[in-house]
Structures are given as C-alpha cells and as structure tokens.
A tleap script that builds the chain and sets N, CA, C and O, in Angstrom:
source leaprc.protein.ff14SB
mol = sequence {
  NMET THR ARG LYS GLN SER ASP LYS ALA ILE
  ALA TYR ALA ASP ARG LEU VAL SER ALA LEU
  GLY ARG ARG SER ARG PRO GLU GLY MET PRO
  ALA ALA GLU TRP GLU LYS LYS LYS THR ALA
  ASN ILE GLY ARG GLY HIE PHE ILE ALA GLY
  ILE LEU ARG ALA GLU LYS GLY GLN TYR PHE
  LYS ALA ASN GLU ASP LEU ARG ALA ALA LEU
  PRO ALA ILE LYS ASP SER GLN ALA MET MET
  ALA PRO ALA LEU PHE TYR LEU GLY LEU ALA
  ASN TYR GLN LEU GLY LYS GLN MET LEU ASN
  LYS ALA GLN VAL ARG GLU ALA ALA LYS PHE
  SER GLU GLN ALA ALA THR TYR SER GLY PRO
  PHE ALA ASP GLN ALA ARG HIE ASN ALA LEU
  VAL MET LYS SER ASP ALA ASP ARG MET CGLN
}
set mol.1.N position { 0.430 -1.276 0.050 }
set mol.1.CA position { 0.274 -0.287 0.218 }
set mol.1.C position { 0.428 1.282 -0.182 }
set mol.1.O position { -0.130 2.073 -0.943 }
set mol.2.N position { 1.643 1.292 0.884 }
set mol.2.CA position { 2.976 2.505 0.937 }
set mol.2.C position { 3.750 2.400 -0.433 }
set mol.2.O position { 4.656 3.185 -0.712 }
set mol.3.N position { 3.468 1.701 -1.009 }
set mol.3.CA position { 4.865 1.751 -2.410 }
set mol.3.C position { 3.584 1.842 -3.857 }
set mol.3.O position { 3.570 1.664 -5.075 }
set mol.4.N position { 2.730 2.195 -2.859 }
set mol.4.CA position { 1.066 2.512 -4.509 }
set mol.4.C position { 0.956 1.307 -5.534 }
set mol.4.O position { 0.598 1.292 -6.712 }
set mol.5.N position { 1.384 0.312 -4.689 }
set mol.5.CA position { 1.116 -0.922 -5.663 }
set mol.5.C position { -0.482 -1.128 -5.458 }
set mol.5.O position { -0.724 -2.029 -4.655 }
set mol.6.N position { -1.378 -0.629 -5.888 }
set mol.6.CA position { -2.632 -0.902 -5.429 }
set mol.6.C position { -2.816 -2.227 -5.935 }
set mol.6.O position { -2.361 -2.848 -4.973 }
set mol.7.N position { -3.179 -3.157 -6.810 }
set mol.7.CA position { -3.150 -4.331 -7.022 }
set mol.7.C position { -2.758 -5.159 -6.243 }
set mol.7.O position { -3.514 -5.975 -5.716 }
set mol.8.N position { -1.354 -5.090 -6.007 }
set mol.8.CA position { -0.796 -5.964 -5.365 }
set mol.8.C position { -1.137 -5.988 -3.961 }
set mol.8.O position { -1.268 -7.070 -3.390 }
set mol.9.N position { -1.322 -4.691 -3.244 }
set mol.9.CA position { -1.866 -4.798 -1.752 }
set mol.9.C position { -2.851 -5.308 -1.681 }
set mol.9.O position { -2.891 -6.306 -0.961 }
set mol.10.N position { -4.250 -4.823 -2.467 }
set mol.10.CA position { -5.436 -5.447 -2.436 }
set mol.10.C position { -5.682 -7.148 -2.837 }
set mol.10.O position { -6.750 -7.736 -2.666 }
set mol.11.N position { -4.792 -7.582 -3.238 }
set mol.11.CA position { -4.721 -9.079 -3.372 }
set mol.11.C position { -4.267 -9.573 -2.531 }
set mol.11.O position { -4.680 -10.715 -2.330 }
set mol.12.N position { -3.238 -9.056 -1.616 }
set mol.12.CA position { -2.612 -9.902 -0.480 }
set mol.12.C position { -3.818 -9.052 0.632 }
set mol.12.O position { -4.040 -9.676 1.670 }
set mol.13.N position { -4.392 -8.031 0.505 }
set mol.13.CA position { -5.243 -8.384 2.035 }
set mol.13.C position { -6.429 -8.762 1.357 }
set mol.13.O position { -7.362 -8.742 2.160 }
set mol.14.N position { -6.673 -8.989 0.588 }
set mol.14.CA position { -8.432 -10.432 0.255 }
set mol.14.C position { -7.644 -11.567 0.042 }
set mol.14.O position { -8.144 -12.228 -0.869 }
set mol.15.N position { -6.209 -12.290 0.670 }
set mol.15.CA position { -5.867 -13.026 1.004 }
set mol.15.C position { -5.723 -12.842 2.219 }
set mol.15.O position { -6.713 -13.339 2.756 }
set mol.16.N position { -5.024 -12.389 3.011 }
set mol.16.CA position { -5.078 -12.186 4.207 }
set mol.16.C position { -6.772 -12.427 5.064 }
set mol.16.O position { -7.228 -13.361 5.724 }
set mol.17.N position { -7.361 -11.014 4.623 }
set mol.17.CA position { -9.225 -11.561 5.628 }
set mol.17.C position { -9.587 -13.233 5.368 }
set mol.17.O position { -9.955 -14.055 6.206 }
set mol.18.N position { -9.372 -13.400 4.057 }
set mol.18.CA position { -9.703 -15.227 3.375 }
set mol.18.C position { -9.245 -16.361 3.995 }
set mol.18.O position { -9.887 -17.388 4.213 }
set mol.19.N position { -7.728 -16.048 4.359 }
set mol.19.CA position { -6.536 -17.431 5.044 }
set mol.19.C position { -7.243 -17.288 6.768 }
set mol.19.O position { -7.470 -18.320 7.399 }
set mol.20.N position { -7.512 -15.996 7.335 }
set mol.20.CA position { -7.753 -15.883 8.288 }
set mol.20.C position { -9.176 -16.200 8.655 }
set mol.20.O position { -9.335 -16.164 9.875 }
set mol.21.N position { -10.140 -16.467 8.050 }
set mol.21.CA position { -11.277 -16.581 7.973 }
set mol.21.C position { -11.174 -17.997 8.127 }
set mol.21.O position { -12.021 -18.375 8.936 }
set mol.22.N position { -10.437 -18.992 7.651 }
set mol.22.CA position { -10.192 -20.461 7.777 }
set mol.22.C position { -9.267 -21.134 8.488 }
set mol.22.O position { -9.238 -22.359 8.605 }
set mol.23.N position { -8.350 -20.208 9.066 }
set mol.23.CA position { -7.700 -20.662 9.695 }
set mol.23.C position { -7.939 -20.825 11.560 }
set mol.23.O position { -8.381 -19.917 12.264 }
set mol.24.N position { -7.501 -22.265 12.083 }
set mol.24.CA position { -8.248 -22.294 13.269 }
set mol.24.C position { -7.109 -21.550 13.919 }
set mol.24.O position { -6.355 -20.730 13.397 }
set mol.25.N position { -7.135 -22.096 15.443 }
set mol.25.CA position { -6.728 -20.753 16.759 }
set mol.25.C position { -5.344 -22.138 16.534 }
set mol.25.O position { -5.456 -23.354 16.375 }
set mol.26.N position { -3.884 -21.054 16.635 }
set mol.26.CA position { -2.463 -21.772 16.801 }
set mol.26.C position { -2.767 -22.771 17.944 }
set mol.26.O position { -3.545 -22.414 18.828 }
set mol.27.N position { -2.144 -24.124 17.985 }
set mol.27.CA position { -1.665 -24.584 19.720 }
set mol.27.C position { -1.171 -24.028 20.447 }
set mol.27.O position { -0.101 -23.487 20.170 }
set mol.28.N position { -1.721 -23.922 21.659 }
set mol.28.CA position { -0.701 -23.249 22.551 }
set mol.28.C position { -1.483 -21.866 22.954 }
set mol.28.O position { -1.615 -21.461 24.108 }
set mol.29.N position { -2.009 -21.177 21.689 }
set mol.29.CA position { -2.491 -19.562 21.933 }
set mol.29.C position { -3.683 -19.939 22.657 }
set mol.29.O position { -4.327 -20.878 22.188 }
set mol.30.N position { -4.163 -19.298 23.874 }
set mol.30.CA position { -5.536 -18.709 24.358 }
set mol.30.C position { -6.546 -18.415 23.984 }
set mol.30.O position { -6.917 -17.469 24.679 }
set mol.31.N position { -7.616 -18.775 22.922 }
set mol.31.CA position { -8.816 -18.664 22.495 }
set mol.31.C position { -9.421 -17.166 22.323 }
set mol.31.O position { -10.102 -16.717 21.401 }
set mol.32.N position { -8.909 -16.480 23.622 }
set mol.32.CA position { -9.348 -14.643 23.273 }
set mol.32.C position { -8.305 -13.802 22.704 }
set mol.32.O position { -8.324 -12.766 22.038 }
set mol.33.N position { -6.881 -14.974 23.419 }
set mol.33.CA position { -6.032 -13.907 22.181 }
set mol.33.C position { -5.840 -13.973 21.180 }
set mol.33.O position { -5.234 -13.065 20.612 }
set mol.34.N position { -6.474 -15.601 20.204 }
set mol.34.CA position { -6.735 -15.674 18.608 }
set mol.34.C position { -7.318 -15.247 18.255 }
set mol.34.O position { -7.124 -14.655 17.193 }
set mol.35.N position { -8.633 -15.235 18.989 }
set mol.35.CA position { -10.192 -13.965 18.052 }
set mol.35.C position { -9.485 -12.765 18.241 }
set mol.35.O position { -9.468 -12.005 17.273 }
set mol.36.N position { -8.680 -12.289 19.642 }
set mol.36.CA position { -8.757 -11.000 19.088 }
set mol.36.C position { -7.286 -10.170 17.929 }
set mol.36.O position { -7.090 -8.992 17.627 }
set mol.37.N position { -6.633 -11.268 17.618 }
set mol.37.CA position { -5.630 -11.017 16.926 }
set mol.37.C position { -6.263 -11.098 15.621 }
set mol.37.O position { -6.216 -10.168 14.816 }
set mol.38.N position { -7.106 -12.669 15.312 }
set mol.38.CA position { -7.434 -12.712 14.155 }
set mol.38.C position { -8.734 -11.572 13.865 }
set mol.38.O position { -9.052 -11.459 12.681 }
set mol.39.N position { -9.501 -10.724 14.881 }
set mol.39.CA position { -10.291 -9.933 14.459 }
set mol.39.C position { -9.544 -8.789 14.205 }
set mol.39.O position { -10.081 -8.008 13.420 }
set mol.40.N position { -8.452 -8.466 14.646 }
set mol.40.CA position { -7.376 -7.357 14.103 }
set mol.40.C position { -6.920 -7.487 12.577 }
set mol.40.O position { -6.978 -6.660 11.667 }
set mol.41.N position { -6.557 -8.498 12.595 }
set mol.41.CA position { -6.028 -8.628 11.487 }
set mol.41.C position { -6.574 -8.804 10.012 }
set mol.41.O position { -6.115 -8.587 8.891 }
set mol.42.N position { -8.120 -9.444 10.674 }
set mol.42.CA position { -9.521 -9.369 9.310 }
set mol.42.C position { -9.480 -7.572 8.954 }
set mol.42.O position { -9.342 -6.759 8.040 }
set mol.43.N position { -9.677 -7.682 10.189 }
set mol.43.CA position { -9.761 -5.930 10.381 }
set mol.43.C position { -8.767 -4.764 9.316 }
set mol.43.O position { -9.199 -4.198 8.312 }
set mol.44.N position { -7.645 -4.666 9.776 }
set mol.44.CA position { -6.968 -4.335 8.616 }
set mol.44.C position { -6.543 -5.626 7.783 }
set mol.44.O position { -5.406 -5.973 8.102 }
set mol.45.N position { -7.074 -6.379 6.886 }
set mol.45.CA position { -6.895 -6.723 5.290 }
set mol.45.C position { -7.961 -5.437 4.659 }
set mol.45.O position { -7.693 -4.547 3.852 }
set mol.46.N position { -9.438 -5.787 5.485 }
set mol.46.CA position { -10.281 -4.931 4.896 }
set mol.46.C position { -10.088 -3.701 4.472 }
set mol.46.O position { -10.458 -3.117 3.453 }
set mol.47.N position { -9.038 -3.166 5.998 }
set mol.47.CA position { -9.345 -1.913 5.672 }
set mol.47.C position { -8.517 -1.176 4.430 }
set mol.47.O position { -8.631 -0.055 3.933 }
set mol.48.N position { -7.786 -2.102 4.195 }
set mol.48.CA position { -7.272 -1.758 2.907 }
set mol.48.C position { -7.582 -1.845 2.176 }
set mol.48.O position { -7.749 -0.878 1.433 }
set mol.49.N position { -7.908 -3.149 1.826 }
set mol.49.CA position { -8.798 -3.321 0.661 }
set mol.49.C position { -9.598 -2.249 0.430 }
set mol.49.O position { -9.545 -1.746 -0.693 }
set mol.50.N position { -10.362 -1.767 1.284 }
set mol.50.CA position { -11.404 -0.627 1.404 }
set mol.50.C position { -10.949 0.375 1.055 }
set mol.50.O position { -11.470 0.880 0.061 }
set mol.51.N position { -9.939 1.002 1.625 }
set mol.51.CA position { -9.467 2.444 0.645 }
set mol.51.C position { -8.863 2.199 -0.223 }
set mol.51.O position { -9.236 2.853 -1.197 }
set mol.52.N position { -7.733 1.295 -0.514 }
set mol.52.CA position { -7.739 1.136 -2.326 }
set mol.52.C position { -8.806 0.858 -3.046 }
set mol.52.O position { -8.728 1.279 -4.200 }
set mol.53.N position { -9.876 0.240 -2.746 }
set mol.53.CA position { -10.360 -0.044 -3.968 }
set mol.53.C position { -11.559 1.505 -3.621 }
set mol.53.O position { -12.104 2.227 -4.457 }
set mol.54.N position { -11.603 1.546 -2.724 }
set mol.54.CA position { -12.614 3.341 -3.262 }
set mol.54.C position { -11.095 4.389 -3.954 }
set mol.54.O position { -11.519 5.391 -4.530 }
set mol.55.N position { -9.908 4.312 -3.962 }
set mol.55.CA position { -9.651 4.803 -4.483 }
set mol.55.C position { -9.106 5.048 -6.055 }
set mol.55.O position { -8.619 6.033 -6.609 }
set mol.56.N position { -9.489 3.381 -6.614 }
set mol.56.CA position { -9.686 2.915 -7.871 }
set mol.56.C position { -11.010 3.142 -8.483 }
set mol.56.O position { -11.223 3.024 -9.689 }
set mol.57.N position { -12.249 3.610 -7.239 }
set mol.57.CA position { -13.715 4.006 -7.951 }
set mol.57.C position { -14.172 2.369 -8.016 }
set mol.57.O position { -15.104 1.938 -8.695 }
set mol.58.N position { -13.452 1.719 -7.308 }
set mol.58.CA position { -14.724 0.273 -7.054 }
set mol.58.C position { -15.667 0.684 -5.985 }
set mol.58.O position { -15.183 0.331 -4.910 }
set mol.59.N position { -16.641 1.193 -5.844 }
set mol.59.CA position { -17.067 1.376 -4.879 }
set mol.59.C position { -17.990 0.922 -4.206 }
set mol.59.O position { -18.432 1.584 -3.267 }
set mol.60.N position { -18.625 -0.613 -4.599 }
set mol.60.CA position { -19.199 -1.521 -4.362 }
set mol.60.C position { -18.200 -1.988 -3.270 }
set mol.60.O position { -17.960 -1.599 -2.126 }
set mol.61.N position { -17.874 -2.645 -3.799 }
set mol.61.CA position { -16.204 -3.498 -2.636 }
set mol.61.C position { -15.918 -2.506 -1.764 }
set mol.61.O position { -16.163 -2.592 -0.561 }
set mol.62.N position { -15.443 -1.617 -2.256 }
set mol.62.CA position { -14.752 -0.549 -0.775 }
set mol.62.C position { -16.128 -0.313 0.114 }
set mol.62.O position { -15.806 0.049 1.246 }
set mol.63.N position { -17.335 -0.391 -0.022 }
set mol.63.CA position { -18.290 -0.290 1.162 }
set mol.63.C position { -18.166 -1.854 1.475 }
set mol.63.O position { -17.749 -1.950 2.629 }
set mol.64.N position { -18.235 -2.301 1.275 }
set mol.64.CA position { -18.093 -3.908 1.514 }
set mol.64.C position { -17.189 -3.991 2.953 }
set mol.64.O position { -17.487 -4.147 4.137 }
set mol.65.N position { -16.117 -3.829 2.318 }
set mol.65.CA position { -14.842 -4.101 2.562 }
set mol.65.C position { -14.704 -3.004 3.756 }
set mol.65.O position { -14.350 -3.404 4.865 }
set mol.66.N position { -14.952 -1.758 3.563 }
set mol.66.CA position { -14.878 -0.537 5.221 }
set mol.66.C position { -15.569 -0.752 5.767 }
set mol.66.O position { -15.420 -0.579 6.976 }
set mol.67.N position { -16.992 -1.359 5.176 }
set mol.67.CA position { -17.647 -2.064 6.677 }
set mol.67.C position { -17.379 -2.621 7.632 }
set mol.67.O position { -17.352 -2.167 8.776 }
set mol.68.N position { -17.049 -4.130 7.121 }
set mol.68.CA position { -16.361 -4.789 7.740 }
set mol.68.C position { -15.551 -4.527 8.055 }
set mol.68.O position { -15.194 -5.328 8.918 }
set mol.69.N position { -14.656 -3.558 7.867 }
set mol.69.CA position { -13.789 -3.303 8.936 }
set mol.69.C position { -14.198 -2.675 10.113 }
set mol.69.O position { -13.886 -3.220 11.172 }
set mol.70.N position { -14.805 -1.686 10.133 }
set mol.70.CA position { -15.304 -0.554 11.420 }
set mol.70.C position { -15.580 -1.524 12.634 }
set mol.70.O position { -15.637 -0.999 13.746 }
set mol.71.N position { -15.698 -2.431 12.565 }
set mol.71.CA position { -15.954 -2.997 14.477 }
set mol.71.C position { -13.954 -3.303 14.864 }
set mol.71.O position { -13.473 -3.090 15.977 }
set mol.72.N position { -13.111 -3.826 13.622 }
set mol.72.CA position { -11.952 -4.174 14.066 }
set mol.72.C position { -11.405 -3.183 14.484 }
set mol.72.O position { -10.708 -3.234 15.498 }
set mol.73.N position { -11.644 -1.792 13.628 }
set mol.73.CA position { -10.190 -0.894 13.775 }
set mol.73.C position { -11.558 0.028 14.617 }
set mol.73.O position { -11.552 0.707 13.590 }
set mol.74.N position { -12.680 0.663 15.489 }
set mol.74.CA position { -12.924 2.002 16.004 }
set mol.74.C position { -12.149 2.136 16.729 }
set mol.74.O position { -12.320 3.279 17.154 }
set mol.75.N position { -10.835 1.451 17.500 }
set mol.75.CA position { -10.408 2.257 18.880 }
set mol.75.C position { -9.268 2.672 17.745 }
set mol.75.O position { -8.193 2.918 18.292 }
set mol.76.N position { -9.240 2.803 16.386 }
set mol.76.CA position { -7.482 3.666 16.205 }
set mol.76.C position { -8.004 5.017 15.459 }
set mol.76.O position { -8.326 5.195 14.284 }
set mol.77.N position { -7.984 5.519 16.091 }
set mol.77.CA position { -8.412 7.007 15.062 }
set mol.77.C position { -7.900 7.143 14.066 }
set mol.77.O position { -8.458 7.940 13.312 }
set mol.78.N position { -6.321 6.308 13.438 }
set mol.78.CA position { -5.849 6.452 12.188 }
set mol.78.C position { -5.970 5.939 11.545 }
set mol.78.O position { -5.530 6.011 10.398 }
set mol.79.N position { -6.767 5.038 12.121 }
set mol.79.CA position { -7.406 4.175 10.826 }
set mol.79.C position { -9.031 4.460 10.621 }
set mol.79.O position { -9.527 4.073 9.564 }
set mol.80.N position { -9.762 5.038 11.469 }
set mol.80.CA position { -10.817 5.168 11.308 }
set mol.80.C position { -11.171 6.400 10.995 }
set mol.80.O position { -12.315 6.584 11.411 }
set mol.81.N position { -10.702 7.436 10.407 }
set mol.81.CA position { -10.582 8.872 10.361 }
set mol.81.C position { -10.852 8.389 8.498 }
set mol.81.O position { -11.931 8.570 7.934 }
set mol.82.N position { -9.795 7.861 7.909 }
set mol.82.CA position { -9.471 7.178 6.743 }
set mol.82.C position { -10.627 6.316 5.919 }
set mol.82.O position { -11.024 6.375 4.755 }
set mol.83.N position { -11.014 5.422 7.148 }
set mol.83.CA position { -12.250 4.575 6.501 }
set mol.83.C position { -13.561 5.141 6.096 }
set mol.83.O position { -14.220 5.010 5.065 }
set mol.84.N position { -13.832 6.058 7.604 }
set mol.84.CA position { -14.759 6.617 7.651 }
set mol.84.C position { -15.219 7.638 5.500 }
set mol.84.O position { -15.948 7.478 4.521 }
set mol.85.N position { -14.274 8.442 5.955 }
set mol.85.CA position { -14.104 9.535 4.832 }
set mol.85.C position { -14.266 8.996 3.413 }
set mol.85.O position { -14.992 9.651 2.665 }
set mol.86.N position { -13.597 7.717 2.870 }
set mol.86.CA position { -13.745 6.763 2.677 }
set mol.86.C position { -15.126 5.896 2.076 }
set mol.86.O position { -15.355 5.660 0.890 }
set mol.87.N position { -15.992 5.487 3.301 }
set mol.87.CA position { -16.819 4.997 3.227 }
set mol.87.C position { -18.003 6.228 3.014 }
set mol.87.O position { -19.117 5.880 2.621 }
set mol.88.N position { -17.819 7.172 3.193 }
set mol.88.CA position { -18.534 8.342 2.724 }
set mol.88.C position { -18.774 8.286 1.386 }
set mol.88.O position { -19.835 8.037 0.814 }
set mol.89.N position { -17.354 8.620 0.785 }
set mol.89.CA position { -16.955 8.760 -0.729 }
set mol.89.C position { -18.174 7.610 -1.478 }
set mol.89.O position { -19.076 7.946 -2.246 }
set mol.90.N position { -17.863 6.159 -0.971 }
set mol.90.CA position { -17.901 5.261 -1.634 }
set mol.90.C position { -19.331 4.795 -1.894 }
set mol.90.O position { -19.755 3.894 -2.618 }
set mol.91.N position { -20.342 6.211 -0.599 }
set mol.91.CA position { -21.315 5.738 -0.101 }
set mol.91.C position { -22.337 6.748 -1.498 }
set mol.91.O position { -23.138 6.324 -2.331 }
set mol.92.N position { -21.932 7.894 -1.277 }
set mol.92.CA position { -22.229 9.036 -2.471 }
set mol.92.C position { -22.226 8.503 -3.726 }
set mol.92.O position { -23.068 8.802 -4.574 }
set mol.93.N position { -21.274 7.679 -3.912 }
set mol.93.CA position { -21.203 7.730 -5.609 }
set mol.93.C position { -21.818 6.667 -5.815 }
set mol.93.O position { -22.292 6.563 -6.947 }
set mol.94.N position { -21.999 5.737 -5.040 }
set mol.94.CA position { -23.034 4.479 -5.235 }
set mol.94.C position { -24.544 5.000 -5.031 }
set mol.94.O position { -25.493 4.484 -5.623 }
set mol.95.N position { -24.645 5.866 -4.307 }
set mol.95.CA position { -26.252 6.767 -4.211 }
set mol.95.C position { -26.641 7.370 -5.181 }
set mol.95.O position { -27.825 7.327 -5.515 }
set mol.96.N position { -25.666 8.110 -5.888 }
set mol.96.CA position { -26.365 8.727 -6.725 }
set mol.96.C position { -26.165 8.027 -8.237 }
set mol.96.O position { -26.847 8.388 -9.196 }
set mol.97.N position { -25.203 7.041 -8.323 }
set mol.97.CA position { -25.350 5.760 -9.718 }
set mol.97.C position { -27.063 5.116 -8.865 }
set mol.97.O position { -27.919 4.843 -9.707 }
set mol.98.N position { -27.384 4.961 -7.781 }
set mol.98.CA position { -28.527 4.298 -8.126 }
set mol.98.C position { -29.898 5.574 -7.733 }
set mol.98.O position { -31.015 5.228 -8.116 }
set mol.99.N position { -29.854 6.193 -7.411 }
set mol.99.CA position { -30.504 7.390 -7.112 }
set mol.99.C position { -31.216 7.602 -5.497 }
set mol.99.O position { -32.028 8.402 -5.032 }
set mol.100.N position { -30.476 6.486 -4.969 }
set mol.100.CA position { -30.798 6.213 -3.668 }
set mol.100.C position { -30.751 7.578 -2.269 }
set mol.100.O position { -30.159 7.301 -1.226 }
set mol.101.N position { -31.151 8.407 -2.368 }
set mol.101.CA position { -31.359 9.401 -1.107 }
set mol.101.C position { -30.974 8.790 0.318 }
set mol.101.O position { -30.058 9.128 1.069 }
set mol.102.N position { -31.790 7.947 0.448 }
set mol.102.CA position { -31.356 7.132 1.658 }
set mol.102.C position { -29.270 6.815 1.715 }
set mol.102.O position { -28.691 6.312 2.678 }
set mol.103.N position { -28.872 7.091 0.956 }
set mol.103.CA position { -27.709 6.069 0.732 }
set mol.103.C position { -26.841 7.426 0.663 }
set mol.103.O position { -25.731 7.289 1.177 }
set mol.104.N position { -27.164 8.976 0.030 }
set mol.104.CA position { -26.462 9.461 0.254 }
set mol.104.C position { -26.452 10.203 1.026 }
set mol.104.O position { -25.391 10.751 1.327 }
set mol.105.N position { -27.532 10.488 1.600 }
set mol.105.CA position { -27.434 10.881 3.510 }
set mol.105.C position { -27.041 10.102 4.452 }
set mol.105.O position { -26.981 10.572 5.589 }
set mol.106.N position { -26.669 8.692 4.212 }
set mol.106.CA position { -25.571 8.027 5.167 }
set mol.106.C position { -24.113 8.317 4.579 }
set mol.106.O position { -23.126 8.363 5.314 }
set mol.107.N position { -24.060 8.490 3.333 }
set mol.107.CA position { -22.520 9.322 3.085 }
set mol.107.C position { -22.554 10.372 3.570 }
set mol.107.O position { -21.520 10.724 4.137 }
set mol.108.N position { -23.807 11.390 3.568 }
set mol.108.CA position { -23.038 12.454 4.686 }
set mol.108.C position { -23.104 12.451 6.113 }
set mol.108.O position { -22.351 13.114 6.827 }
set mol.109.N position { -23.788 11.883 6.420 }
set mol.109.CA position { -23.406 10.976 8.180 }
set mol.109.C position { -21.975 9.955 7.980 }
set mol.109.O position { -21.375 9.764 9.038 }
set mol.110.N position { -21.394 9.307 6.776 }
set mol.110.CA position { -20.474 9.078 7.393 }
set mol.110.C position { -19.149 10.325 7.500 }
set mol.110.O position { -18.445 10.557 8.483 }
set mol.111.N position { -19.113 10.928 6.277 }
set mol.111.CA position { -18.481 12.087 6.377 }
set mol.111.C position { -18.579 12.795 7.138 }
set mol.111.O position { -17.524 13.415 7.010 }
set mol.112.N position { -19.361 13.470 8.343 }
set mol.112.CA position { -19.587 14.002 9.198 }
set mol.112.C position { -18.807 13.314 10.510 }
set mol.112.O position { -18.187 13.920 11.385 }
set mol.113.N position { -19.014 11.913 10.395 }
set mol.113.CA position { -18.619 11.464 11.412 }
set mol.113.C position { -16.722 11.134 11.412 }
set mol.113.O position { -16.064 10.975 12.440 }
set mol.114.N position { -16.099 11.095 9.819 }
set mol.114.CA position { -14.776 11.534 9.536 }
set mol.114.C position { -13.929 12.858 10.234 }
set mol.114.O position { -12.805 12.901 10.734 }
set mol.115.N position { -15.338 14.285 9.977 }
set mol.115.CA position { -14.925 14.978 9.801 }
set mol.115.C position { -14.534 15.455 11.950 }
set mol.115.O position { -13.817 16.408 12.257 }
set mol.116.N position { -14.938 14.900 12.585 }
set mol.116.CA position { -14.995 14.707 13.876 }
set mol.116.C position { -13.427 14.448 14.597 }
set mol.116.O position { -12.991 14.828 15.683 }
set mol.117.N position { -12.713 13.535 13.366 }
set mol.117.CA position { -11.593 13.160 13.598 }
set mol.117.C position { -10.213 13.976 13.243 }
set mol.117.O position { -9.912 13.885 12.053 }
set mol.118.N position { -9.238 14.826 14.118 }
set mol.118.CA position { -8.488 15.616 13.795 }
set mol.118.C position { -7.456 14.943 12.719 }
set mol.118.O position { -7.198 13.749 12.871 }
set mol.119.N position { -6.960 15.536 11.823 }
set mol.119.CA position { -5.755 15.197 10.836 }
set mol.119.C position { -6.077 15.446 9.448 }
set mol.119.O position { -7.149 16.050 9.491 }
set mol.120.N position { -5.750 15.315 8.308 }
set mol.120.CA position { -5.783 15.726 7.030 }
set mol.120.C position { -7.528 15.507 6.621 }
set mol.120.O position { -8.008 16.486 6.051 }
set mol.121.N position { -8.375 14.468 6.834 }
set mol.121.CA position { -9.316 14.415 5.909 }
set mol.121.C position { -10.652 14.860 6.435 }
set mol.121.O position { -11.768 14.576 5.999 }
set mol.122.N position { -10.115 16.077 8.086 }
set mol.122.CA position { -11.518 16.327 8.660 }
set mol.122.C position { -11.974 17.366 7.616 }
set mol.122.O position { -13.152 17.274 7.271 }
set mol.123.N position { -11.081 18.532 6.950 }
set mol.123.CA position { -11.553 19.635 6.343 }
set mol.123.C position { -12.403 19.015 4.928 }
set mol.123.O position { -13.536 19.279 4.526 }
set mol.124.N position { -11.477 18.196 4.440 }
set mol.124.CA position { -12.770 17.606 3.302 }
set mol.124.C position { -14.096 16.986 3.536 }
set mol.124.O position { -15.159 17.256 2.978 }
set mol.125.N position { -13.883 16.225 4.336 }
set mol.125.CA position { -14.814 15.377 5.190 }
set mol.125.C position { -15.529 16.441 5.572 }
set mol.125.O position { -16.601 16.241 5.001 }
set mol.126.N position { -15.616 17.289 6.077 }
set mol.126.CA position { -16.406 18.454 6.624 }
set mol.126.C position { -16.787 19.173 5.151 }
set mol.126.O position { -18.011 19.177 5.283 }
set mol.127.N position { -16.629 19.574 4.287 }
set mol.127.CA position { -17.067 19.679 2.877 }
set mol.127.C position { -17.634 18.786 1.976 }
set mol.127.O position { -18.308 19.066 0.985 }
set mol.128.N position { -17.306 17.667 2.399 }
set mol.128.CA position { -17.975 16.716 1.755 }
set mol.128.C position { -19.124 16.250 1.811 }
set mol.128.O position { -19.862 15.831 0.919 }
set mol.129.N position { -19.337 16.387 3.555 }
set mol.129.CA position { -20.910 16.248 4.323 }
set mol.129.C position { -21.963 17.349 3.649 }
set mol.129.O position { -23.033 17.200 3.059 }
set mol.130.N position { -21.352 18.261 3.924 }
set mol.130.CA position { -21.960 19.634 3.139 }
set mol.130.C position { -22.645 19.423 1.359 }
set mol.130.O position { -23.873 19.344 1.379 }
set mol.131.N position { -22.294 19.370 0.547 }
set mol.131.CA position { -22.063 18.661 -0.527 }
set mol.131.C position { -23.417 17.720 -0.427 }
set mol.131.O position { -24.567 18.021 -0.748 }
set mol.132.N position { -23.026 16.760 -0.001 }
set mol.132.CA position { -23.421 15.311 0.308 }
set mol.132.C position { -25.116 15.550 0.445 }
set mol.132.O position { -25.974 15.273 -0.393 }
set mol.133.N position { -25.251 16.022 1.491 }
set mol.133.CA position { -26.600 16.808 1.841 }
set mol.133.C position { -27.083 17.676 0.937 }
set mol.133.O position { -28.227 17.277 0.716 }
set mol.134.N position { -26.883 18.610 0.300 }
set mol.134.CA position { -27.798 19.720 -0.366 }
set mol.134.C position { -27.672 18.593 -1.201 }
set mol.134.O position { -28.730 18.007 -0.971 }
set mol.135.N position { -26.938 17.783 -2.184 }
set mol.135.CA position { -27.305 16.794 -3.451 }
set mol.135.C position { -28.499 15.775 -3.062 }
set mol.135.O position { -29.163 15.167 -3.902 }
set mol.136.N position { -28.672 15.678 -1.658 }
set mol.136.CA position { -29.495 14.148 -1.152 }
set mol.136.C position { -30.830 15.113 -0.967 }
set mol.136.O position { -31.861 14.489 -1.217 }
set mol.137.N position { -31.080 16.709 -0.525 }
set mol.137.CA position { -32.070 17.430 -0.745 }
set mol.137.C position { -32.378 17.374 -2.176 }
set mol.137.O position { -33.497 16.946 -2.455 }
set mol.138.N position { -31.597 17.727 -3.152 }
set mol.138.CA position { -31.823 17.865 -3.821 }
set mol.138.C position { -33.079 16.797 -5.129 }
set mol.138.O position { -33.863 16.892 -6.074 }
set mol.139.N position { -32.357 15.807 -4.107 }
set mol.139.CA position { -33.025 14.033 -5.267 }
set mol.139.C position { -34.625 14.358 -4.800 }
set mol.139.O position { -35.291 15.191 -4.184 }
set mol.140.N position { -34.754 13.022 -5.587 }
set mol.140.CA position { -36.381 12.566 -5.339 }
set mol.140.C position { -37.086 12.103 -4.359 }
set mol.140.O position { -38.284 11.871 -4.516 }
savepdb mol mol.pdb
quit
C-alpha cells in the first residue's frame, strides 16, 4: 500500500482476510488472544482493501470492505478517519448512481463522522458532508 502498488496490496489484503477466516487457532494460544489477533488482522485487511478500492473507484467492494473493517478498527483514530472518509465517498457515489437518497444521506453521516477526527481528512470530510446533504435534498 505504501509503495503505491494498489492491485498487489488489494490481492494481499484479500488473501489475508480469506486465510484468517479459514484458519484455526494455533496450538498453545489462548482462544481469547487468538480471536483478538484474528479480528484485528481481518479488520486491517478489509481496511486496506477498502481504502484502495475506493481510490480506484470500485465503490461497491470498497463499501463492503470498509463496513466490515469498522468494528475491528473502532479504537484506532488513525484508521477510523480514512475509513469513514472513504466509506462516505463510496456511499455517495453508489447513492448517486442508484438515485438512492437514503444512501447519499448515509454518506453524509459517514463524512460527518470522519470530520470529527483531527487530521488530514477532517476539512475535506466536512466539505463533502455539506455537498452530500445538499445533493440528497435535491434528489426526489
């Protein structure tokens, strides 16, 4: 992801999610510790795939991945801000394509949530939320 090799990063993230979903607990590791580690890594895989898919305009899959990531990353401000930002973007684009006013409003909600986190996404997320609300109001 940091090397700007999106397709490769998405493939690795998908493999991570798939492999951990099938893998059983390693011998000697407590069940609670395994579940915590497994959930965190699956969430990270969904996060990476979702961000990169949103950047590539693959909004349907980005929406799925980012929604799946949210429960696992909820305690990480560094991950929640971009996840909510791109989830808002993906839902806005899907809502506009499908003329789904509720989805555009949900996109505005995600953008508003992203704006509550300090950092590089806050200002753009705040602006996006205003535009999304305005567009939703004009939809029939």
